[in-house]
C-alpha positions, 0 to 999 in steps of 0.5 A, spaced: 772 389 729 767 394 725 760 395 726 758 389 723 762 383 726 761 384 734 761 377 737 755 377 742 758 377 749 754 376 755 757 378 762 755 374 769 756 378 775 754 375 782 751 379 787 750 378 795 749 384 799 754 388 795 749 393 792 754 399 792 760 395 789 755 392 784 752 399 782 759 401 781 761 395 777 755 396 772 756 404 771 763 402 769 760 397 764 756 403 762 762 406 759 764 401 755 766 402 748 763 395 746 756 395 743 750 392 748 753 386 752 748 382 755 749 383 762 746 378 767 746 379 775 745 373 779 743 375 786 745 369 791 740 370 796 741 378 798 737 381 804 739 388 802 734 389 797 739 389 791 735 386 786 729 391 786 734 397 786 739 394 781 732 393 776 730 400 777 737 403 776 739 399 770 732 396 767 736 393 761 740 388 766 737 382 767 737 380 775 736 372 777 734 372 784 736 365 788 733 363 794 740 362 797 747 363 796 749 358 791 757 360 792 761 362 786 760 356 782 753 355 783 751 362 781 756 363 775 753 357 772 746 359 773 748 365 769 752 361 764 746 357 763 742 363 762 746 366 757 747 360 753 740 359 752 740 366 749 746 365 744 752 369 746 758 367 743 763 369 749 761 369 756 765 373 761 765 372 769 766 378 772 766 380 780 762 385 782 767 388 786 771 391 780 771 396 775 773 396 768 777 400 763 772 402 757 776 398 752 777 392 756 771 388 753 773 390 746 781 388 748 779 381 751 774 379 745 779 382 740 785 378 742 781 372 744 778 371 737 784 372 733 786 365 733 781 359 734 786 355 739 784 360 744 779 358 749 779 363 755 782 370 756 783 374 762 785 382 763 791 385 767 787 386 774 790 392 778 788 393 786 783 398 786 786 402 792 793 402 788 791 403 781 798 402 778 799 395 782 798 389 779 794 383 783 793 378 777 796 378 770 794 371 769 797 365 773 801 359 773 800 352 776 806 348 778 805 340 777 811 338 782 808 342 788 801 343 786 801 350 788 798 356 784 800 363 784 798 370 780 803 372 775 805 380 776 802 380 783 805 386 787 809 389 781 808 396 779 806 398 772 804 404 769 798 402 765 802 396 761 805 390 763 812 387 760 809 386 753 803 389 750 802 382 746 798 377 749 801 371 752 799 364 754 798 362 762 796 356 765 789 360 768 786 366 769 782 368 775 775 368 775 775 375 777 774 376 770 774 370 765 772 370 758 770 364 755 768 362 748 761 358 747 764 352 743 769 351 749 764 352 754 759 347 751 765 342 750 768 342 757 762 344 761 761 349 766 764 350 773 765 344 778 760 345 783 764 341 788 768 347 789 763 352 791 768 357 791 776 357 791 780 353 786 774 352 781 777 357 775 784 354 776 781 347 775 776 350 769 782 352 765 786 346 766 780 342 763 780 347 757 787 346 756 786 339 756 781 339 751 787 343 746 785 350 747 790 356 750 789 360 756 791 367 754 793 374 758 791 380 755 796 386 758 792 391 754 785 389 757 785 393 764 781 393 770 781 394 778 779 390 783 777 392 790 781 387 794 785 388 800 792 390 798 795 384 803 791 379 799 784 375 801 782 377 808 784 371 812 778 367 816 776 360 818 771 360 812 776 362 807 781 357 810 776 351 810 775 352 802 782 353 800 785 347 804 779 342 802 779 344 795 786 344 794 785 336 795 780 336 789 784 340 785 790 336 785 786 330 784 782 333 778 788 335 775 793 329 776 798 332 780 804 328 781 806 325 788 810 330 790 805 335 790 800 331 794 806 330 799 808 337 800 801 339 801 800 334 806 806 336 810 804 343 810 798 342 813 800 337 818 806 342 820 801 348 820 796 344 824 801 342 829 804 349 830 797 352 831 795 347 836 802 347 840 805 354 840 801 358 845 802 365 841 797 361 835 791 361 840 788 366 836 788 361 830 784 355 833 778 357 829 782 356 823 785 350 825 779 347 827 776 349 820 783 346 817 781 339 820 774 339 818 777 341 811 781 335 811 776 330 814 771 333 808 776 332 803 777 325 805 770 323 805 768 326 799 764 332 802 764 337 797 760 343 795 757 348 801 761 347 807 756 344 813 758 348 819 761 343 824 757 341 831 
């Protein structure tokens, strides 16, 4: 790309009481060698005065204030609609707890724009606290088991992956996902029924069914401030991961074996957490799991309604 053919790119960043992380993310974007991307912060009902401070520090950044937490799907969809109205050619979803290499955006756009068949691209994502250890280099979905997993997770990598060339993957994480405008208009926005978790994997599956490729771009690099041992285990996370897996299986046409494996795994876990005394500390997780299964059966999606 030269100075006359830079595609117009928009970036959506969600913020929810994460001012310090969001400011650090914006500072890393300020060092990017890509000319003036349109950045929109969607504030999901913060109470820490984030919008005021972000506007003061970064006056060229748009801040959209929501009155409540719309989740990952609702917040990002708000930002995507805003960017589409402003004519961007590519849109990047970017977590606020990340910092990007100066050339990450340029690498992504260059690789994604190389072929018309490419609809989504994602970078190599490293752990922030272990900068040479991969968290995600794209992902795979096993239709037989219904399981998704990150490629490269935990592998040490001195700045490069196995190959410098982009490769096809089943999905890339919504932590950093670049999607083409034409594809977005064809397949639609994120499915709000998920609220959070599994939404990007289903989105990528939709894009693939529409005939587009999903690629991982090894040379595009960024760092994610996620714990080295993965997601913090909480009843809330367990609820969404359990419930949304059923929705994901249904929407992606998973095979019967995947459903049986999922159901068996849930029953086994519930039995263990209920019967074994050493798992009394997990009873809140068990209750969240029971609610998740019930909500999935009765089609209660979106934001979790606390059990009474």
